[in-house]
N, C-alpha and C positions, 0 to 999 in steps of 0.2 A: 223840562225837556220835551221835545216834540213827540207827538204820539206815534210818528212813523219810525222813531228811533228804536232799533232792535239791538239787544245785547249781542256782543261778539260770541261766536261759537254755536249759535243756534241753527245756522244754515249749513246743510251738508250737500254734497254733490248728487249722489244717486241714493234714493230711498226706496223701500218697499212699503206701500200703503195698501192694505187689504189685498195683499198678494200681487198687486200691480207695480210695475216699474214706474217710479216717479222722478222726474228730472226737475231740478230747481237750480237757481243761479249759483255761480261760484261764490263761496262764502266771503272771500276777501273782496270781491267786487261789491257785494251787497253792503258790507261794512264800510267800504270806501265811499260809496254813493251817499250813505246815511251820514257819515262823518262830514263829508263835503257840504251837504245840505245844512247840517246843524251849525257849522261854524259860519257859513255865509249868511244864514238867517240871523244868527247872533250879531254879526257885524252890521247888517241892515237895521236891526232893531236899535243897536247902540248909536248908529249914525243919526237916526231920527231923533234920538234923545240928546244929541250933541256930545256923545261920548265916543271913546275909542276902545278897541279890543285891548286886552292886557298884553304884555310882552310875550307871555307864554302862548296866548291864543294867536298872536301874529305869527309866531313860529309854526304853529299847527297849520295856519292858513297857507303859508308858503310851502310847507311840506306836502299838503294835500293838493295844491295846484301843480306841484312837480309830479305827484303820483298820478294825476290825471293823464299826463303825457305817457307815463309808464304803462298805465292800463290800456290806453289806446294802442300803443306800440306792441304790447306783449300779450294782450288778451282779445280785444275787439277786432283788430284788423287781421290777426291770424285766423280767428274764427270765420271772418268774412271770406278769406282766401280759401279755407277748407270747404265751406259751403258752395262757393262759386265753382271750384274745381269739381266737386261731387256732382252738382246738378248739370254742369256743362258735359260731364262724362255721360250722364244719363241721357241728355239730349242728343249727344253725338252717336250713341250706339244703341240700336234697337235691342241687341242682345243684352246689354246692361240694363236697359229700361225694363225689359221683360223680367230679367232675373231679380231686380230689386223692386218690382212693382208694389208689392205689399208693404215693404218698408218705406218707400217714397210716399205712398198714400197715407201711411200712419204719420210720417213727419209733417206733410203738408196739411192733412186733416180737412177733407172736403165735406164733413158732416153738415147736414141740414140744407145743403145747397139745392138738392133736387126738390125737396119739399117746399123750400122758399120760392123756387122758380115756378111752381104751380100757381102761385098767387101774385105773379109779377105784374098783373094788370092792376093790382090794388096797391101800387107803390106809395110809400109814405116817406117823409123825411126821416133820416136816422135809421133807415131799415137795416143797415149793416150791423146794428147793435146786436141782432140775433146771432151773429157769428163771433161775438166777443170772446168766446172760450175756445175757438178753433185756432190751431197753432199758427199757421201762416197768416190768417186774417188778423189775428191778434198782433203779430209782428208788424204787418203792413200798416194797420190802423194806427199803431203807436208811432211808427216811423213818419207817417204823414200828418201827425197831429200838430197843427199850427198853434203856437201860444197866442190866442186871440186877445188876451189882455194887453198885448203890446201894441194893439192897433185901435184907433178910434173908429167908431161906427160910421160908415159912409166914406171912409178913406181907403185908397188902394192898399192892398196887402203886398208887401215886397218880399215876403218870406221865400227862401229857396225851395221849400217843399211844394209850392205851386208849380214850379218847373218840373219837379219830380212827377207830379200828377200828370202833366202833359206827356212826359216820357212813358209812363206806365200806360196811359191811354193809347198811345201809338203802339206799344207792344201788345196790349190786349186786342187792339184792332187788327193787327197783322195775324195774330193767332186765330181770332174769330173768322177772319177771311179764309184761312186755310180750312177750318172746320166746315164753314158754311158752303164754300165752293166745292168741297168734296162730296157733300150730300146733295146740294142743289145746283151745282155747276153754274151756268150763266142764266139761270131762271130769274123771274121777277123778284123772288125772295132775295136772291143774291144782290140784285140791283137796288132793292129797297134798303137792304142793310147798308150799302155804301152811301146812299143818300142820307140816311139817318145818322150814320157815324160821322159824316162830314159836318153835320150840324153840331154834334158834341165836340168835335175837334175845334170848331169855330168858337164855341163858348170857352173852351180851355185856352185857346190862343188869346182871346180877349183878356182873360185873367193873367196870363203869362206875360203880357206886354209890360207890366209894371214891376216884375220880379227884378231884384237887384242883380247886377252883373256878377258872374262867377269867374274865378281865375281860369286861365287856359289849362293849367296843371295844378294839382295839389301836391303837397310835400309827401303825403303817403299815397302809394299806388299799389295795385296788384301787379307785380312784376312778372307776369306770365301771360302769354298770348292766349286768346280763346282756344279751347281745346280742339275745335274743328280745323284750326290751322295746324295740322298734325305735325308738320316738320318743326314747328316752334313750340310745341306743347311741352309741359314738364316731363322730365325723365326721357327726353330724346325722341318724342313722337308718340303717335297713338295708332294702335291697330284696331280699326273699326270692325 
């Protein structure tokens, strides 16, 4: 049995560890992920040996593939909708942002950023590793992780995550522009930022050119308008 395989019942939702609140994944999701990995690894191993799964294991495989749809529909996408609504509300209302500032900071977890920035002149590859235990950084890093074993060295990478990196770079650039222009207005620092940032966008555009085409629409969508479109927002509008 694979070493990552964990017995059912060991994972709970909210725990107290040394008096602190501790949040861990939904027990059923953890068990599903491990069950799915176990049966698919088993099938790959048997295929290499010229064998097939047993009839019972084939039933498990079909059931787990069906469960994948269920978990995406009933757990992952609802969580995404809740997070999106929550953070759009914070962004739309200064009153909300101020009222939830401590909680939002704790959720997003900016620890180590200020200390790391002091040494930004000595950048090294993989410098983001120092944020591996920070909440948002951990999520973003995992979401952008490309399965490099799927690609030969020296060949273009077509993974959709490269396109996501371009999107995030544009978002970061827009927000940096607001912050820098507020402090430095149209000074040389502001102009230098724009010149440097255009170079970074150019490199990302170069990588993005080989990304596989994506559909115009996906089957699963967030079916509510951005919250700043107050007349279309959930629950009949938003009072800023």
